[in-house]
C-alpha positions in Angstrom: 37.7 -18.3 -5.5 34.0 -18.8 -7.2 33.2 -16.8 -10.8 30.3 -14.6 -10.2 29.7 -13.5 -13.5 29.1 -10.0 -15.1 25.9 -7.8 -14.4 26.0 -5.1 -16.7 23.0 -3.0 -15.6 19.5 -2.8 -16.0 17.9 -4.7 -19.2 14.3 -3.8 -18.7 11.7 -2.2 -15.5 8.2 -4.1 -15.9 5.0 -2.9 -13.9 1.3 -4.1 -13.6 -0.3 -0.8 -15.0 -4.4 -0.1 -15.3 -5.6 0.8 -18.3 -3.8 0.5 -21.4 -4.7 3.9 -22.9 -3.9 5.9 -19.5 -0.7 4.0 -19.8 0.3 4.4 -23.5 -0.6 8.4 -23.2 1.8 8.6 -20.3 5.1 6.6 -21.4 4.5 8.0 -25.4 2.7 11.5 -25.3 4.0 12.4 -21.7 7.3 11.0 -21.6 8.3 11.2 -25.0 9.1 7.2 -25.3 8.6 5.3 -28.2 6.0 2.1 -28.4 8.4 -0.8 -29.6 6.2 -3.5 -29.2 2.9 -4.7 -28.4 2.2 -8.0 -27.8 0.4 -10.1 -24.8 1.8 -11.5 -22.0 3.7 -14.8 -21.8 2.4 -16.0 -18.4 -1.0 -17.1 -17.6 -4.2 -18.0 -19.1 -5.9 -14.4 -19.9 -5.1 -12.8 -22.9 -3.1 -9.3 -20.8 -1.2 -6.8 -22.9 2.8 -6.4 -23.0 3.3 -2.8 -24.2 7.2 -1.8 -24.8 8.5 1.7 -24.6 12.0 2.5 -25.0 14.5 3.7 -27.4 14.3 4.1 -31.1 15.0 1.1 -31.5 14.5 -0.6 -28.0 18.1 -0.4 -26.6 18.7 -2.5 -23.3 18.4 -0.3 -20.6 16.1 2.4 -22.1 13.3 -0.3 -22.0 9.7 -0.1 -19.7 7.3 -2.9 -19.5 3.6 -2.7 -18.6 1.1 -5.1 -18.2 -2.6 -3.5 -18.2 -4.5 -5.4 -15.7 -7.7 -3.1 -15.1 -9.6 -5.0 -17.6 -9.1 -8.1 -16.3 -9.9 -6.5 -12.5 -6.5 -7.9 -11.2 -5.4 -5.1 -8.2 -1.9 -5.2 -6.4 -1.0 -3.2 -3.3 1.8 -1.0 -2.6 4.2 -2.1 0.4 7.5 -2.5 1.5 9.3 -5.6 1.2 8.8 -4.8 -2.8 10.0 -2.5 -5.2 8.5 0.8 -5.2 9.8 3.2 -7.6 10.3 3.3 -11.6 14.0 5.9 -11.7 14.8 7.1 -15.3 17.8 9.4 -16.1 17.9 12.5 -18.2 20.5 14.8 -18.5 21.0 17.3 -15.3 20.3 20.2 -17.0 16.8 18.8 -18.0 15.4 19.0 -14.9 13.4 22.5 -15.3 12.2 21.2 -18.6 10.8 18.3 -17.1 9.3 19.9 -14.2 7.1 22.4 -16.8 6.5 19.6 -18.7 4.9 17.2 -16.1 2.9 20.6 -14.2 1.6 20.9 -18.4 0.3 17.9 -18.2 -1.2 18.2 -15.0 0.7 15.5 -13.2 2.0 16.9 -9.2 5.9 16.6 -9.4 8.0 17.1 -6.2 11.5 18.4 -6.9 14.0 16.9 -4.7 17.5 16.1 -4.0 19.2 13.0 -3.1 22.1 11.3 -3.4 24.1 14.4 -4.8 21.5 14.6 -7.9 18.3 16.8 -8.5 15.2 14.5 -9.1 11.4 14.9 -9.9 9.2 12.4 -8.0 5.6 11.6 -9.2 3.0 9.1 -10.1 1.8 7.3 -13.2 -1.4 7.3 -13.3 -2.2 4.0 -11.2 -0.2 5.4 -8.8 3.3 3.9 -9.3 6.2 5.9 -7.8 8.5 7.2 -10.7 11.5 9.5 -10.3 13.5 11.6 -12.7 16.4 11.5 -12.3 19.4 14.2 -13.1 22.5 12.4 -14.5 25.5 14.2 -13.8 27.7 11.7 -15.3 27.8 11.2 -19.4 25.1 8.7 -20.6 26.0 7.3 -24.2 22.6 6.1 -25.2 20.5 7.4 -28.2 17.9 9.2 -26.7 14.3 8.9 -28.9 13.7 12.3 -30.4 10.6 11.5 -32.8 8.3 12.8 -30.1 7.5 16.2 -29.2 10.5 16.0 -26.3 13.4 17.1 -28.0 16.3 14.7 -28.3 18.4 17.1 -25.8 16.1 16.5 -23.2 14.9 12.7 -23.7 14.9 10.1 -21.3 17.9 8.2 -21.6 16.4 5.0 -20.2 16.3 3.2 -16.9 18.5 4.8 -14.3 17.5 2.2 -11.5 14.7 1.2 -8.5 14.0 1.7 -5.5 12.9 -1.3 -3.0 10.9 -0.4 -0.1 12.7 -2.7 2.7 11.6 -3.2 6.6 14.9 -3.2 7.3 18.3 -3.3 4.7 20.9 -5.8 6.7 19.6 -8.9 4.4 19.2 -6.9 1.1 22.5 -5.0 1.6 24.4 -8.2 1.9 22.4 -9.9 -1.2 23.4 -6.5 -3.1 27.2 -6.6 -2.3 27.8 -10.3 -2.1 25.5 -11.8 -4.6 25.0 -8.8 -7.5 28.6 -7.1 -6.8 27.6 -4.0 -5.8 29.2 -1.4 -4.3 27.9 1.2 -1.0 27.6 4.0 -2.3 25.9 6.3 0.3 23.4 6.6 2.8 21.0 9.4 3.8 18.7 8.7 6.6 16.6 5.9 5.5 18.1 5.9 2.0 20.7 3.5 0.5 22.4 3.7 -2.7 24.4 1.4 -4.5 26.2 0.6 -7.7 26.1 -2.6 -9.8 29.7 -3.1 -10.9 29.2 -3.6 -14.4 29.6 -1.3 -17.5 26.2 -0.8 -18.7 23.6 1.7 -17.9 20.7 1.9 -15.0 23.5 0.6 -12.5 22.2 2.5 -9.3 20.0 0.6 -6.8 18.4 2.4 -4.2 16.9 0.7 -0.6 14.2 2.9 1.4 13.5 1.6 4.7 10.1 1.6 5.9 9.0 -0.8 8.3 5.7 0.4 9.5 4.3 0.2 6.0 2.3 -3.3 5.4 3.5 -6.0 3.2 2.8 -5.4 0.0 1.9 -7.8 -3.1 4.0 -10.3 -5.0 1.4 -11.6 -7.7 0.1 -9.6 -11.0 -1.8 -6.7 -9.9 -2.7 -2.9 -10.7 -0.4 -0.4 -9.4 3.0 -2.3 -8.8 6.2 -3.2 -9.9 6.6 -6.5 -10.6 10.3 -6.7 -11.5 13.5 -5.4 -12.3 15.4 -7.1 -15.0 19.0 -7.1 -15.3 21.4 -7.2 -18.3 23.7 -10.3 -18.2 24.6 -10.1 -22.2 25.0 -14.1 -23.0 23.3 -17.2 -22.0 27.0 -18.3 -20.8 27.4 -15.7 -18.6 23.5 -16.0 -17.3 24.5 -19.6 -16.1 27.5 -18.3 -14.3 25.7 -15.6 -12.1 22.8 -18.2 -11.8 24.9 -20.8 -10.8 26.9 -18.2 -8.5 23.9 -16.8 -6.9 22.3 -20.2 -6.2 25.6 -21.5 -4.6 25.6 -18.7 -2.4 22.3 -20.2 -1.0 19.8 -18.3 -2.5 18.2 -21.1 -4.7 14.5 -18.9 -5.1 15.4 -18.9 -9.0 13.8 -19.9 -11.8 14.6 -22.2 -15.5 15.8 -20.2 -18.0 12.4 -18.8 -19.8 12.1 -17.8 -23.5 10.6 -14.6 -24.2 10.7 -14.0 -27.5 12.7 -11.2 -27.6 15.2 -12.3 -25.2 15.9 -15.1 -22.2 15.5 -14.7 -18.7 16.1 -16.1 -15.1 13.7 -15.0 -12.1 14.6 -14.4 -8.9 13.4 -13.2 -5.1 16.1 -11.5 -3.2 15.7 -11.1 0.5 14.1 -7.3 0.1 11.2 -8.9 -1.7 12.1 -7.2 -4.9 11.7 -9.5 -7.7 14.9 -9.2 -9.9 15.4 -11.0 -13.3 18.6 -12.0 -15.4 18.0 -11.3 -19.1 19.9 -11.0 -22.2 18.2 -10.2 -25.8 18.4 -12.7 -28.7 20.3 -11.0 -31.7 17.6 -10.0 -33.4 15.7 -8.8 -30.4 12.5 -6.7 -31.2 13.0 -7.1 -35.0 12.5 -10.5 -34.7 8.7 -10.0 -35.4 9.3 -6.3 -36.9 11.9 -4.3 -38.9 13.4 -2.1 -37.5 11.7 1.2 -38.8 8.1 -0.8 -37.9 8.7 -1.4 -34.3 5.7 -0.7 -32.3 3.1 -0.8 -35.5 2.0 -4.1 -35.7 0.1 -6.1 -32.6 3.0 -9.3 -32.3 1.3 -12.6 -31.1 3.4 -15.0 -29.7 3.5 -18.7 -31.5 1.6 -20.4 -28.4 -0.9 -17.5 -28.7 -1.8 -17.8 -32.3 -4.8 -20.5 -31.6 -6.4 -17.3 -29.9 -6.6 -14.3 -31.6 -10.1 -14.1 -31.3 -9.4 -13.7 -27.4 -6.8 -11.1 -27.6 -9.0 -8.9 -30.1 -11.3 -8.3 -26.4 -8.9 -6.5 -25.7 -9.0 -2.7 -24.8 -8.3 -0.5 -28.4 -5.7 1.8 -27.9 -5.6 5.3 -29.6 -2.0 5.5 -30.8 0.1 7.9 -32.5 1.6 5.3 -35.1 -0.9 3.3 -36.9 -0.7 -0.1 -35.8 -1.5 -2.6 -38.7 -3.1 -5.3 -36.7 
């Protein structure tokens, strides 16, 4: 039998937002995450911030990353056949804390129960849907307690994502056969799957929205760009890639060096862009020490001769002192 390799869980979630300041304020000042890296997007010919938020050291599965595209004027369109919602996990008993915190921040949130979990549905300032999910199972990830969110209530990291689909059959087949997911439950138009790995952020959800227009797949404000999954090593990354290509899903990229991790991208039948990633041994400490994470503007080597262009990016008022 072919070897499918191992997908552990989520590595990171990446999305395109509006202004850099409002994105920083939302993730750091409201959601209480740590800014662990400030750099620029590897792809393309125009300078765009790449901002990383996570726990204290940026462990895999705790990482949310954004591209602020408002300054460039690139807009996306939310719709079906596209990743729809960023879902993050907190302890189940912390849902009340977060309901009060979001209300105090002037953010409208709707409390719902789905798949046996209490959730708060709200939106990023640019409109991307978010869900805070009350996780009942033990979560061993280190919470970040360095801001004004107490560690016991802090976001642990990714719970997963929700993808909007016109009809679920092809994505269901992909998740079960290519990603080794187990169907967990269905509630009307909502369907939940769990990755068989031993990492965190293993819950993938689909919502049938056949009447919505097609969402955009390019970079553009207001849309989720990709869901990255942790494959642990270069050897396992290639095993998983070869297995998926062997099933006939050939819209798969070559391995790309992202500085802090190595990535392979693939377009799923449900439209969402998935990534197979593994961190380098140094991770985010490759260009900053652990106790200085997020305190420099880190320039990728191929941008070093274009620092003057990067200096035109929107300045960000931060909690931490950024040293340039």
